[in-house]
N, C-alpha and C positions, 0 to 999 in steps of 0.2 A: 409592723410599721411603727405604731406608737405603742408603748407599753403601759396600758391602763389596767389597773386592778379593779375588782368588784367594788371595793370601798370608794375608790375615786369616781367611778361611774355613778354610784349612789349619791355622792356629794354633788356632782354636776346636775343630776336629776332634781335634787332638792332645790338647788339655786335656781334652776330653770323654772320650777313650779312657783317659786316665790316671785321671780322677776316677771315671768310671762303671765302667770295666772292660770287657774284650772280650766277656764273656758277655751283659751286659745292654745294650750299646751298640746293637744292631739294634732291640731293643724300644723303647728310648728314642727312637731316630731315627724309627721308625714313628709313635710317639705324637706327637712334635714335628711330623711331617709332617701328621698329621690335625688337630692344633690350628692349624697354619698355614693349612691349607685352610679350616677353619671361620672363622678370622679373615678370610681373603680374601672368603669368601662374605658374611660379616656386613658388611664394608666395602662390598662391591658392592651389597647390599640397601639400606644406608643411603644410598649415592649415588643409586640409582634412586628411592628414596622422596623424597629432596630434589629431584631433577630433576622428578619427577611433581608435586610441590607447586608448584614454580616454573612449570611449564607450566599448572597449574590456575589459578594467580594471573594468568598472562598471558591465559588464556582468559576469566577473569572480567573483566579490564580491557577486553578486546576486546568482550565482550558488553555491558558498560556503554557503551562508545563507540558501538556499533551502535545500542543502544536510544536513546541521546541523539541520534544523527543521525536516527533514525526519528522521534523526537518533534519535532526541529527541522523536518524535511521536512513532517511532518503539519501543524504550525502554519503554515509558510509556504504550504502548499497551501490550508489553510483561509482564510488571509488573501487569497490570490489569488482563490479562489472567491468570497469575500465581495465583493471589489472588482469582479469580473466580473459578479456578480449585481446590484450597485449600478449599474454601467454599463448593464447590460441593462434594468434598471428605468427608469433615466433615459431611455434611448433609446426604450423602449416608451411612456413618457409623452410624449416629443416626437412620436413617430409618431401617438399618439392625438390630440394637439392638432392635428397637421397634417391628419389624416384626417377629423376631425369636420366633417360637412358644414355649411357656413354656411347660414343661412336665406336662401333666394332672395328678392330684392327683388321684390315683387308690384306690377306696374304697375297703374294704374287701369283699363286696358282688358283686363286679363288675367283669365281666369276659371279659373285653376288651383286645384284643390282640394288639400287636404293629401294627400300621397302620390302625386300625379300628376306626370308628367314632361312638359315641354313637347314639342310635336311637332317632329320633326326637319325641317329645311329640305329641300326637294326636291333630289335629287342631279343634277348636270349630266349631259348626255347622254353615253352610253357608259360611265358609271361606275355600278356597282350600289350602291344605298344600303345601308348596313349595317343589319341588323335590330336594332330596339331591344331592349335587354336587358330581360328580364322582371324586374319587381320581385320580390324573394324574399318568399315568404309567411312571416310571422312564426312561424306554427305549424310550417312545414317547417324553419325554422332551429333550432327547439328540438327537432326530431325528433318533433313531434306531428302526424303525418299524419292529417287527418280521415277519409280513405278507409280507413286501416288501423285506426282507432279502433273498439273493439267497440261494438256497438249495444246500448243498455240498454233493456230492456223494462220498462214500468211494472209494478209489483207490484200485483195486485188485492187489495183487502182484502175479506175475507169477512164 
């Protein structure tokens, strides 16, 4: 802090001895030491407070940066999710269009009723014919099993 050499300190001590006197010099030196210690503690406290404030400001800036990055990430993820959902919707629509069964052309000699499938051609010898797939029951698809449905009894009126 201050640049004092040994010769300068010796000169100050001699002047203090002459001015204060030999009887009161130890008491003045002790008081000066206490005051110097208090000053050093005060300067140290001010330095630590300033350092704490600087760290707090840095942490606030870091927190703001992290929050901004989180918002950016969230918005980009929302955009990507929206684009994926749109692509899935488009693909689902294309699949529905491709899977929708076309109405079979009924020939004049055919006696197929609605919902019936044409009979399979006989399989060549040595090859087992695949079993025809059973047409799913509309009620079973909806989970409405007629066998599991409760039987309602008619209510008799008195």
